[in-house]
VOSENU-179356 format. One record per residue: residue number from 1; chain; x, y, z of N, C-alpha, C in turn. Coordinates in steps of 0.2 Angstrom, whole numbers. Layout:
<atoms>
[NUM 'A' [X Y Z] [X Y Z] [X Y Z]]
...
</atoms>
This chain:
<atoms>
[1 'A' [-47 59 -3] [-45 52 -4] [-38 52 -6]]
[2 'A' [-34 47 -4] [-28 46 -6] [-27 38 -8]]
[3 'A' [-21 38 -12] [-20 31 -14] [-12 29 -13]]
[4 'A' [-12 25 -10] [-5 23 -7] [-2 18 -10]]
[5 'A' [4 18 -11] [6 12 -15] [13 9 -9]]
[6 'A' [10 2 -8] [15 -1 -2] [21 -4 -7]]
[7 'A' [26 -1 -4] [33 -6 -7] [33 -9 -15]]
[8 'A' [31 -3 -20] [30 -6 -26] [35 -8 -30]]
[9 'A' [35 -13 -34] [41 -17 -37] [42 -16 -44]]
[10 'A' [37 -13 -47] [37 -13 -55] [35 -7 -56]]
[11 'A' [40 -3 -61] [40 5 -60] [34 6 -66]]
[12 'A' [32 2 -70] [27 3 -74] [20 3 -72]]
[13 'A' [19 -2 -67] [14 -1 -63] [12 5 -57]]
[14 'A' [19 7 -54] [19 13 -51] [17 18 -55]]
[15 'A' [20 19 -61] [19 24 -66] [11 24 -68]]
[16 'A' [7 19 -70] [1 19 -70] [-4 22 -65]]
[17 'A' [-2 20 -57] [-5 24 -53] [-4 30 -53]]
[18 'A' [1 33 -54] [3 40 -51] [0 43 -57]]
[19 'A' [-1 40 -64] [-4 43 -70] [-12 44 -67]]
[20 'A' [-14 39 -65] [-21 39 -62] [-23 44 -58]]
[21 'A' [-17 45 -52] [-19 50 -46] [-18 59 -51]]
[22 'A' [-13 57 -55] [-14 64 -58] [-19 66 -63]]
[23 'A' [-23 61 -66] [-28 63 -70] [-35 64 -66]]
[24 'A' [-35 61 -60] [-41 62 -56] [-40 66 -50]]
[25 'A' [-34 69 -51] [-33 74 -44] [-32 72 -38]]
[26 'A' [-31 64 -38] [-29 61 -30] [-23 59 -29]]
[27 'A' [-20 62 -23] [-13 62 -20] [-12 55 -19]]
[28 'A' [-4 53 -21] [-2 48 -20] [3 47 -15]]
[29 'A' [2 41 -10] [9 40 -6] [12 34 -9]]
[30 'A' [20 35 -8] [23 30 -11] [28 27 -4]]
[31 'A' [25 21 -1] [28 17 4] [34 15 3]]
[32 'A' [41 17 4] [46 13 2] [48 7 7]]
[33 'A' [53 4 5] [58 3 0] [53 1 -7]]
[34 'A' [54 5 -13] [53 2 -19] [58 -3 -23]]
[35 'A' [56 -7 -27] [59 -13 -29] [63 -10 -36]]
[36 'A' [63 -4 -37] [66 -1 -41] [69 6 -39]]
[37 'A' [73 10 -44] [75 16 -41] [69 20 -43]]
[38 'A' [66 24 -37] [61 29 -39] [64 37 -40]]
[39 'A' [64 37 -46] [66 44 -49] [62 46 -56]]
[40 'A' [62 53 -58] [59 54 -63] [62 52 -69]]
[41 'A' [67 49 -71] [70 46 -76] [68 40 -76]]
[42 'A' [69 36 -72] [65 28 -71] [58 29 -73]]
[43 'A' [54 32 -69] [48 32 -71] [45 35 -78]]
[44 'A' [49 38 -81] [47 42 -88] [49 37 -92]]
[45 'A' [55 32 -91] [56 26 -95] [50 21 -94]]
[46 'A' [46 21 -90] [42 17 -89] [35 19 -93]]
[47 'A' [35 25 -95] [30 28 -99] [26 34 -94]]
[48 'A' [29 35 -89] [27 39 -83] [27 46 -86]]
[49 'A' [24 51 -90] [25 58 -90] [21 63 -86]]
[50 'A' [17 60 -81] [14 63 -78] [17 65 -71]]
[51 'A' [23 65 -69] [25 64 -64] [25 72 -60]]
[52 'A' [26 77 -65] [25 84 -64] [19 86 -61]]
[53 'A' [13 82 -64] [6 85 -62] [3 80 -57]]
[54 'A' [7 74 -54] [3 72 -48] [6 75 -42]]
[55 'A' [3 74 -37] [5 76 -30] [7 69 -26]]
[56 'A' [14 67 -27] [16 62 -23] [20 65 -17]]
[57 'A' [20 60 -12] [22 60 -5] [25 53 -5]]
[58 'A' [32 54 -4] [36 47 -3] [37 47 5]]
[59 'A' [39 41 9] [39 39 15] [43 33 14]]
[60 'A' [48 33 19] [53 29 20] [52 23 22]]
[61 'A' [47 23 25] [43 16 30] [37 16 30]]
[62 'A' [34 9 31] [26 10 33] [25 14 41]]
[63 'A' [31 13 45] [30 18 50] [30 24 49]]
[64 'A' [33 27 45] [33 34 44] [28 35 39]]
[65 'A' [24 31 36] [18 33 32] [12 35 38]]
[66 'A' [13 29 42] [7 29 47] [7 36 52]]
[67 'A' [15 38 53] [15 45 57] [12 50 52]]
[68 'A' [13 50 47] [11 56 42] [5 55 39]]
[69 'A' [1 49 40] [-6 50 38] [-11 46 44]]
[70 'A' [-10 49 50] [-13 48 55] [-21 47 56]]
[71 'A' [-25 50 50] [-33 51 51] [-34 47 44]]
[72 'A' [-40 45 44] [-44 41 40] [-44 35 39]]
[73 'A' [-47 31 37] [-48 24 36] [-43 21 31]]
[74 'A' [-40 16 33] [-35 12 27] [-40 7 24]]
[75 'A' [-40 7 18] [-44 2 15] [-40 -2 11]]
[76 'A' [-40 -10 11] [-35 -13 8] [-37 -20 6]]
[77 'A' [-43 -22 8] [-44 -29 7] [-48 -29 -1]]
[78 'A' [-48 -36 -3] [-49 -37 -9] [-56 -42 -8]]
[79 'A' [-57 -44 -2] [-62 -50 0] [-68 -46 4]]
[80 'A' [-69 -41 3] [-75 -37 7] [-81 -40 4]]
[81 'A' [-86 -40 9] [-93 -42 8] [-97 -36 4]]
[82 'A' [-95 -30 4] [-98 -25 1] [-94 -22 -5]]
[83 'A' [-98 -21 -10] [-95 -19 -18] [-92 -12 -16]]
[84 'A' [-87 -12 -19] [-84 -5 -19] [-88 1 -22]]
[85 'A' [-94 -2 -26] [-98 4 -29] [-103 7 -24]]
[86 'A' [-105 1 -20] [-109 3 -14] [-105 5 -7]]
[87 'A' [-99 6 -8] [-96 8 0] [-96 16 0]]
[88 'A' [-96 18 7] [-96 25 8] [-90 28 7]]
[89 'A' [-86 30 3] [-79 33 4] [-79 39 8]]
[90 'A' [-75 40 12] [-74 47 15] [-67 51 12]]
[91 'A' [-68 57 13] [-62 60 10] [-57 59 13]]
[92 'A' [-57 58 19] [-48 56 23] [-47 49 22]]
[93 'A' [-50 45 19] [-49 38 16] [-43 38 13]]
[94 'A' [-39 31 14] [-33 29 10] [-34 23 6]]
[95 'A' [-34 23 1] [-35 17 -3] [-26 14 -3]]
[96 'A' [-25 7 0] [-18 5 -1] [-18 0 -5]]
[97 'A' [-13 -1 -9] [-12 -5 -15] [-5 -8 -15]]
[98 'A' [-5 -15 -15] [0 -18 -15] [1 -25 -18]]
[99 'A' [8 -27 -19] [7 -34 -22] [6 -40 -18]]
[100 'A' [5 -45 -19] [5 -51 -13] [-4 -50 -10]]
[101 'A' [-3 -53 -4] [-10 -54 -3] [-11 -49 6]]
[102 'A' [-17 -49 6] [-19 -45 11] [-17 -49 18]]
[103 'A' [-17 -55 20] [-16 -59 25] [-7 -58 27]]
[104 'A' [-4 -58 21] [4 -57 23] [4 -50 26]]
[105 'A' [2 -44 23] [2 -38 25] [-1 -38 33]]
[106 'A' [-8 -41 34] [-10 -40 41] [-6 -43 46]]
[107 'A' [-2 -49 44] [2 -53 50] [9 -50 51]]
[108 'A' [11 -45 46] [18 -43 47] [17 -36 49]]
[109 'A' [12 -31 47] [12 -24 49] [7 -22 55]]
[110 'A' [1 -27 54] [-4 -24 60] [-3 -27 66]]
[111 'A' [-1 -24 71] [1 -24 77] [-7 -26 81]]
[112 'A' [-11 -25 78] [-17 -27 82] [-21 -35 81]]
[113 'A' [-15 -38 76] [-19 -46 76] [-15 -49 82]]
[114 'A' [-19 -55 83] [-18 -58 88] [-9 -61 88]]
[115 'A' [-8 -63 82] [-1 -65 81] [4 -60 83]]
[116 'A' [2 -53 82] [7 -46 82] [8 -46 89]]
[117 'A' [1 -46 92] [1 -45 100] [5 -50 105]]
[118 'A' [5 -56 101] [9 -60 104] [17 -59 104]]
[119 'A' [19 -57 98] [25 -58 96] [28 -51 97]]
[120 'A' [24 -45 97] [28 -39 97] [28 -37 89]]
[121 'A' [25 -40 85] [25 -39 79] [32 -42 74]]
[122 'A' [34 -46 78] [43 -50 76] [39 -54 70]]
[123 'A' [43 -53 64] [40 -57 57] [42 -63 57]]
[124 'A' [48 -64 61] [50 -72 60] [47 -75 64]]
[125 'A' [45 -73 71] [41 -77 75] [34 -78 71]]
[126 'A' [30 -73 69] [24 -74 65] [25 -80 60]]
[127 'A' [29 -80 56] [31 -83 50] [32 -91 53]]
[128 'A' [36 -92 57] [37 -99 61] [31 -101 64]]
[129 'A' [25 -98 66] [19 -101 69] [15 -103 63]]
[130 'A' [16 -101 57] [11 -103 52] [12 -110 51]]
[131 'A' [6 -115 49] [7 -121 47] [12 -122 41]]
[132 'A' [15 -128 40] [19 -129 34] [15 -129 28]]
[133 'A' [9 -130 28] [5 -131 22] [-1 -126 22]]
[134 'A' [0 -122 19] [-8 -116 18] [-11 -117 13]]
[135 'A' [-18 -117 13] [-23 -118 6] [-26 -112 7]]
[136 'A' [-25 -107 0] [-29 -101 1] [-36 -102 -3]]
[137 'A' [-41 -100 -1] [-49 -101 -4] [-49 -98 -11]]
</atoms>
């Protein structure tokens, strides 16, 4: 299993995830761009002193990440019907962590969605097609 950080923007949060990966032996993927300079000095200032103990792979973009990690299920929803405690995780699974909401990610990056198919993944066209007012449950 792997833990992937999609465009992390807070070094302290990224540091906490990398520390988690180091402590539990879970490899970490960092999908850039980051909202901060991703280097040992910056992460150390954020309280991250486990960088040498963690297995961290950096990817320049979402597409680069998908090429590098072709196998396994990508798990990223917070709205699942099944509890994570009851879910059957597999060794090749990747747990994706990102700020914001899954809907935004799905509209912008999942070419399998209806919007993505109609627009070829064009983010501006997708955003223009949304209603002017949206209410989240």
